[in-house]
N, C-alpha and C positions, 0 to 999 in steps of 0.2 A: 414226381414229374415236375420239371421246371418248364414253365410256360411264359408267354409274353403277350402283352396287349399293345396293339398298334391302333392309334387314333389319328384320323386325318380329316381335313376338309379342304375343298378346292372348288373351282368352277365346275358345274355339272356338265361334263362332256362324255362322249362315248369312250368306252375302253378302260375306265378306271378300275372297276371290279376285276376285270380280266387281268390287267397289269399288276394289280396288288396281289391277287391270288398267285399269279405266275412268279412274282418276286419271292413270295414266301416259299413256294414249292421249290424253286431253283436253289434256294439257300438251305434246304433241308428241313423246313418247318412243315407242320401238319395242322391245318386249320381245324379248330374245335368248334368255334362258333363265329359267325359274322353277321353283323347288322348294319343297315345303312338307312339313310334318311336324306331326302331332298327338300330343301326350303324353296317352295315354289315362288315366294315373293321376290327373291333375288337370285334364284337358280344356283344355290350353293349346295354342294354334295358333301355329306358327312358319312364317315364309315368307321366302324369299330370292329376290330378283328382280334380274336383270342386264338393263339396257336401254340402247339407243342414244340418245345425247343430241344427235345431230347437228342435229336439227330442233326443238329445244325451243322452245316458244312463249313462254316466260318465262325470266327470268334465274334463277340458282341461289338467290338470296335469296328471290325470290318463290315458287319451287318449294318451298323449305323451309317458308315461311309457310303455303302451301296444304296441305302435308303435315301440319302441326300440326292443322289443322281436321279432316282425315280421321282422324288419330290420336285426337283427342278424341272423335270419334263412336263409336269402338270401344274406347276406353281402351287404345290400343296403345302399346307401347314401340317406338320406331323409331330407325334409324340410316341415314343417307344419305351415301354417299361417291362421289367421282368419280375416274375413272381417271387424269386428269392432275394429281391432287393426291396424289402419291406420299408414302407414309409414310416417316419417317426413323427408322432403328433404330440402337441402340448395341449392340455386342457386348461382353460382359463375360467375361473369361478370367482364369485364374491361370497354370498352367504347362503343362497339357495342350494340345496344338495340333491334334488331329485334327478336332474340330468346327469350330474357327476356319478351318482350311484349306478344309474342305468347304463352309462357308457362303460364303467368298470365291469359290471356284470356281463354285458354283451361281449366285451373283450375277453373276459375270462372264459366264456362259453365258445369262443372262437368265431363269433359273428363279425368281428371287425378285423380285417386283414391289414393291421398296422400295429406298431409298437407305441405304447404310451411312454414318452420319455420323461415328462415332468408335469406336475400340476402347479399352476401359478395363480396366486390370488392377491387381491388388494386387502384382504383380511386374513386373519389366522384361524378363523372359525372352523374351517374344514380340513385343517392339517391332519387330524386324526383319521379322516377317511382315506386320504392318500397313503398314510402310514399303514393302515390295515390292508391295503392292496400292494404294499411294498413298492410304491412309486415315490420318487423324490418330490417334496413339496417346497416351493419357494414363495416367500412372502415379499411382495413388492408394494408397499403402500403408495397411494397416489395422494400427495399432499396438495393443499391449495396452492396453485401457481407452479406446481412441480410435475405436471403431466409429462413434459418432454424428458425430464431427468428420469422419471419412472419408466418411460418407454425405452429409453436408451439402456437402462438396466435390464429390462425385459428382453431386448434384442441380444444383449450379452448372454443372458441365461439360455436363450434359444440356440445361440451359436454353440455354447458349451455343451448342450445336450443334443446337438445335431438335429434340430427340429426342422421338419419339412412343411408341416401345415399346422394351423391353429384351430381349435374348436372352442368357441365361446359358449360354455355351458351355463348360461345366465351370469355372464360377467357384466356387471352393471357400471361399465365405464364406456364412454365414447372414445373410440380410437382416433388418433391423429394420422395425417398422411405419412408421418415417419414410419409407423408400424404397418399401415395399410399398403403403402407402396413397396415395402420390403417383402410382403407376402401377398402379392397381387393374385387374386383368384385362388388363394390358399388359406383364407380365413373364413370359417363357417360359423354363422350365427343363427340363433333361433329367437323368434319373438312371438308374442301372442297375436292371434289373427285379427285383433281389433284395430291394429294400425292400418291406415292413419286416422280412423274415425275416433278412436279413444286413446289419444296420446297422453303421455305423462304418467303421473302416479295413480295407483289404484284403478287400473283399467277394468278389472272384473267388477268392481263396485259401480263404475260408470256404465258398464254394459248391463248390469242388473237394473240400474235406475232407468235405463232406456228400454227395458223389456226385450232384449235381443232374443232371437229365435235360433241363432246359429253362432257358434263360437268355433275357434280354430287356432292354428299355429302355422308359421311359415319358417322354413330354413332357407338360407340364402348365403351367397358370398358377400363379404363386406367390401364396400367401396367407400370413397370419400363422401358420397351422398348418403346421409343417414337412412338406414333401413330401406334402401332402394336398389340394392345389388341384385345380380342375377338370381332368380328363384330356383331352388333345387327341388324342394318338396313342400307340399301343402296338404293339410287335412282339416276337415271340419266335423263338428258334432252338433246334432240338433238338440236344442234345449227349449224349455217352456216356462210359463209363469210359475210352475210348481217348484222350480229349482231355486235354491237359496244361493247367496253369494258364495258360501262354503262349497256348495255343489259345483258352481262354475269354476272355482279355483281348483278343485280336485280334478274335474274333467279337463281343465286347461293344462294341468301338470302332465296328465297322461298323454295328451296330444303333443305337447312340447317335447316330451321324451321321445316319442315315436318318430316325429318328423326330423328331429336332430339326429337320431341314430341312423335313420335311412339315408340322410345326407352324408354322414360320416362314412358309412359303409360304401356308398357309391363313389365317393371321392377316393377312398383308400383302394378300391378295386379298379380305379381308372375308368369308370363308366360315365364320366361327365365331360362334356366339351362346352366351353363358353364361347359364344359368338355374339358380338355386339353386346346387347343388354340382356340376353337370354341364354338359357342352357339347353343343351340336348343331353338327356339322361337316358342311356341305353339300358334296357331291361336286364335284370340279373338272371 
């Protein structure tokens, strides 16, 4: 079965659900699931619709054209995607391998509805991991004073592999506007939940020294403002004085893998909408 996902947001006025449902029905679609949300603060309406396209009465080009007319009527922002047009993702890594292995295994088990086009790294350390999963590996070193040249090469690689979104699986480089602007709201990062309290090196050691009782991780879209992009997923784990630094690192790895995978799955499935500084993530 080929299906589609329609995402939209607009001013919250009467008749949106009726008109969207009628639009899908009149074009031969059959709604499988629909979810909506209203932001009370600014009266903004968000809707996510998953529908069967098996008996569409028009081709996809015509459907998109007709959708433009509906969008104009309500001043909607819309996005329409189809299940057989799988997104292609690139995984960016440095030397930590836990998130990379986790994404590969989840993809192998069919949990991530996207294709992994390439693994790119500023080190060669994890080339063997990509090779073991039959995914191309590209080494792009980031030399002192050469970040722009490196990112230009990265963009060339992404174009070559037709990459639609990026996943920073513990890629330990700060991205510049050159790359961020090229993939706006299409770069997913994960960081330990100690930010901004424990910035810099050895965050788990800092947390241990301060006797934290809660650790966690956050996945978010990358923006020009470091680690301040729209949050997609967060999770925490309670800890105590009995946990060692090694315990915190182990627990932290587990949480990082989980929240990153959840963010990647949601993005690949078209379940996220970005509005201003925040996200609306519709349930699976």
